[in-house]
C-alpha positions in Angstrom: -90.2 23.2 15.3 -93.3 21.0 16.3 -94.3 19.9 19.5 -97.1 19.2 21.9 -99.6 22.0 22.9 -100.7 20.3 26.3 -99.8 22.6 29.4 -97.7 21.4 32.0 -98.6 22.1 35.7 -95.3 24.4 35.9 -91.8 25.0 35.0 -90.9 21.4 36.4 -87.2 20.3 35.9 -86.7 18.7 32.6 -84.6 15.4 32.3 -81.6 15.7 29.5 -79.9 18.4 27.8 -82.7 20.7 28.9 -82.1 20.0 32.5 -79.2 22.7 32.7 -82.1 25.4 32.2 -83.9 24.7 35.2 -82.2 25.7 38.6 -78.8 25.7 37.5 -78.4 28.1 34.9 -79.6 31.6 35.9 -82.7 32.7 34.1 -84.7 36.2 34.2 -88.3 36.7 33.3 -88.6 40.2 31.8 -92.3 41.8 31.7 -92.6 45.1 29.9 -95.3 47.0 31.5 -97.3 49.9 30.7 -100.2 50.7 33.0 -100.8 47.0 33.8 -101.7 47.2 37.6 -104.9 45.4 37.4 -103.3 42.5 35.6 -99.8 42.0 37.1 -100.8 40.6 40.5 -102.1 37.5 39.0 -99.4 37.4 36.4 -96.5 37.5 39.3 -98.5 35.4 41.4 -98.8 32.8 38.6 -95.0 33.0 37.9 -94.2 32.7 41.3 -96.0 29.3 41.6 -95.1 27.9 38.3 -91.4 29.0 38.0 -90.0 29.7 41.6 -86.5 29.1 40.4 -86.7 32.1 37.9 -86.1 35.9 38.7 -88.6 38.5 37.7 -88.0 41.9 36.5 -90.8 44.3 35.4 -89.9 47.4 33.1 -92.3 50.1 34.1 -92.3 52.2 30.8 -93.9 55.2 32.1 -96.8 54.1 33.8 -99.1 56.6 35.4 -100.9 54.2 37.6 -99.3 52.0 40.5 -97.8 49.3 38.1 -94.4 49.9 39.8 -95.9 49.6 43.2 -98.1 46.5 42.5 -94.6 44.6 41.0 -92.5 45.3 43.8 -95.0 44.5 46.2 -95.5 41.2 44.7 -91.5 40.7 45.3 -90.2 41.5 41.5 -87.3 43.8 40.8 -88.6 46.8 39.2 -87.2 49.1 36.6 -88.8 52.6 36.2 -88.2 54.6 33.2 -89.1 58.1 33.7 -91.2 58.3 30.5 -92.8 56.0 27.8 -90.2 54.6 25.6 -92.4 52.1 23.8 -92.0 48.3 24.0 -88.8 48.3 22.3 -87.3 50.5 24.5 -88.5 48.7 27.7 -87.5 45.4 26.4 -83.9 47.1 25.4 -83.7 48.2 29.3 -84.6 44.8 30.4 -81.9 43.0 28.2 -79.1 45.7 29.7 -80.3 44.7 33.0 -79.9 40.8 32.5 -76.6 41.1 30.9 -75.3 43.5 33.7 -76.4 41.0 36.5 -75.1 38.3 34.5 -78.2 36.1 33.7 -77.6 33.4 31.5 -81.0 33.3 29.8 -84.0 35.5 29.7 -87.8 35.0 28.7 -90.1 37.6 27.7 -93.5 37.9 28.9 -96.7 40.1 28.5 -98.2 41.7 31.6 -101.7 41.2 30.2 -101.9 37.6 31.3 -102.0 36.1 27.9 -98.7 34.1 28.4 -99.0 31.0 30.0 -95.8 30.7 32.5 -96.6 26.9 32.5 -95.0 26.9 28.9 -91.8 28.9 29.9 -89.8 25.5 30.6 -90.8 24.8 26.8 -88.9 27.5 25.4 -86.1 27.3 27.8 -85.8 23.9 27.0 -85.2 24.5 23.4 -82.2 26.8 24.4 -80.3 23.6 24.5 -79.9 23.7 20.8 -81.2 27.3 19.8 -80.0 30.7 20.6 -83.6 32.4 20.2 -87.0 30.6 20.6 -90.4 32.2 19.5 -93.7 30.8 21.1 -95.7 30.6 18.1 -99.5 31.1 18.3 -100.2 29.6 14.9 -98.0 26.7 14.5 -99.5 23.5 13.4 -101.3 22.2 16.6 -102.3 25.2 18.4 -105.8 25.7 18.5 -108.2 28.6 19.8 -106.1 31.4 19.0 -108.2 33.9 16.6 -107.4 37.2 15.4 -109.6 39.9 13.3 -109.3 39.6 9.5 -107.4 43.1 9.0 -104.8 41.6 11.6 -104.2 38.3 9.8 -103.9 39.7 6.5 -101.3 41.9 7.9 -99.3 39.3 9.7 -99.4 37.1 6.9 -97.7 39.7 4.9 -95.5 40.3 7.7 -94.5 36.5 7.4 -94.0 36.8 3.7 -91.9 39.6 3.8 -89.5 38.0 6.8 -89.5 34.7 4.7 -88.1 36.7 1.5 -85.7 38.5 3.5 -84.5 35.6 5.8 -84.9 32.6 3.6 -87.0 31.1 6.8 -90.4 30.6 7.4 -91.8 31.7 10.7 -95.7 31.2 11.6 -95.5 34.1 14.3 -93.3 36.9 13.7 -94.9 39.3 16.3 -94.7 36.6 19.0 -94.0 38.5 22.2 -93.4 35.2 24.1 -89.9 34.5 23.4 -86.4 32.9 25.1 -82.8 34.4 24.4 -79.5 32.7 25.4 -76.8 35.0 26.5 -75.2 36.0 23.4 -78.7 37.3 21.9 -79.3 39.3 25.1 -75.7 40.8 24.7 -76.6 41.5 21.2 -80.1 43.0 22.0 -78.9 45.0 25.0 -77.2 47.5 22.4 -79.2 46.8 19.0 -82.9 46.2 20.0 -85.5 48.2 17.9 -87.1 50.7 19.6 -90.5 51.0 17.7 -93.7 49.5 18.2 -93.8 46.0 16.6 -90.0 45.5 17.1 -90.3 41.9 17.5 -90.5 41.6 13.6 -87.6 43.7 13.3 -85.4 42.0 16.0 -86.3 38.7 14.4 -84.5 39.7 11.2 -81.6 41.5 12.7 -81.2 38.0 14.9 -81.4 36.2 11.8 -79.2 38.3 9.7 -76.7 37.9 12.7 -76.6 34.3 12.3 -78.4 33.3 15.5 -80.0 29.9 15.6 -83.8 30.6 15.7 -86.7 28.0 16.7 -90.2 28.0 17.1 -92.3 26.2 19.7 -95.9 25.8 19.7 -97.8 27.5 23.0 -101.1 28.5 23.7 -102.5 31.8 24.8 -104.9 32.9 27.6 -107.4 35.6 27.2 -106.2 39.0 27.9 -106.9 39.6 31.5 -107.2 43.3 31.0 -106.0 46.6 29.2 -106.5 47.5 25.7 -104.8 46.0 22.2 -102.0 47.8 21.3 -103.3 49.1 18.3 -106.9 49.5 16.5 -108.4 50.3 13.3 -106.1 53.0 10.9 -103.3 52.8 13.4 -102.9 48.7 12.9 -102.4 49.2 9.2 -99.9 52.1 9.7 -97.6 50.1 12.1 -97.8 47.1 9.6 -97.1 49.2 6.6 -94.3 51.2 8.6 -92.4 47.6 9.7 -92.7 46.3 6.1 -91.1 49.2 4.5 -88.4 49.6 7.6 -87.3 45.7 6.7 -87.1 46.3 3.2 -85.0 49.4 3.6 -82.6 47.9 6.0 -82.4 44.7 3.8 -80.8 47.0 0.9 -78.4 48.3 3.6 -77.3 45.1 4.7 -73.6 44.7 4.6 -72.4 42.4 1.5 -70.3 39.1 2.6 -66.7 40.4 2.8 -67.6 44.0 3.4 -67.3 43.6 7.1 -64.0 44.5 7.4 -64.4 47.9 5.9 -67.4 48.7 8.2 -65.2 47.8 11.3 -62.2 50.0 10.6 -59.9 47.5 9.6 -57.4 48.2 7.0 -57.0 45.5 4.2 -53.5 45.3 2.6 -53.7 45.3 -1.0 -52.5 41.9 -2.7 -48.7 41.5 -3.7 -47.6 42.8 -6.6 -46.7 40.2 -9.1 -42.7 39.9 -9.3 -41.1 41.2 -12.2 -38.8 38.5 -14.0 -35.0 38.2 -13.5 -33.1 40.1 -16.2 -31.1 38.3 -18.4 -27.4 38.7 -18.0 -25.0 39.3 -21.4 -22.1 37.1 -21.1 -20.3 39.3 -23.8 -21.2 42.6 -22.3 -18.0 44.7 -20.4 -18.2 46.4 -17.3 -20.1 45.4 -13.9 -23.2 43.7 -13.9 -26.2 45.2 -12.6 -26.0 43.0 -9.6 -22.3 43.8 -8.9 -22.6 47.5 -10.2 -21.6 49.8 -7.3 -24.1 52.2 -8.4 -27.1 50.0 -8.5 -26.0 47.6 -5.7 -28.0 47.8 -2.3 -26.3 49.2 0.7 -25.9 46.4 3.3 -26.3 48.9 6.1 -30.0 49.6 4.7 -30.8 46.5 3.0 -33.6 44.4 4.4 -32.6 41.0 6.3 -34.0 38.2 4.0 -32.6 35.6 6.3 -35.3 32.8 6.7 -37.0 33.3 10.4 -38.6 30.2 11.8 -42.4 30.1 11.8 -44.3 30.1 15.0 -46.4 27.1 15.2 
């Protein structure tokens, strides 16, 4: 999915099919946060200015600072986890909240200020003809976003792995700026991966489920605070773990037609081929097989063969 990279001035209501995502359909912005008390005030203030029609929930993933208090003071709903579950667990909590509160769509936004709230409506607009929208930092037309050599090589390996498994090329498999429709929210509320770099596994899961997935080019702001999620050896470990996990799960993916066996449905065997009718010898004496009292069916127990009308 290609598009302009110019930033809008806010989440203005759009014309055409995308209008239904602005002010009519309930949208929830989900922000997973771990010790982001320093960056949240500006992120939430920008959201309030740019997208006043959308509700915001901050999932405090076991923070040891004032993340929950800052979010609550800014008017956001707050879900506090008793201890750190990781971004996957925090997001699954947010998805469950969205489903329980009957939201129709949701947008995932980072708490570190890198995601521009002005791009949210661009993601939501694509839900007019998709189920899952990814804000891509590397799509054609996007300039200015740079990553280190090691990270970039690892990301390319992930892109290749995902392409081999799904048959589709995605330019940004690890993006954390994404929009989801109601069906995807219900799916992820119970199945969203819990490990770090869960976005890649979630992308493959959604592809296997047949959801329509598109990418939209988006710009990124500089990180307002906090530290990158992985550094040095940990970075290589996480990328290697994700690739191995994807390949293992791909081998366990049910084959087409095997769904019934995995859902407890009993399949009736195909009917046996009927035996050809026996020939009757006209010169034979004695009762025929059809009229022999010893072999004729008992009328009281014989099945009713009367043709019944077929219900339309």
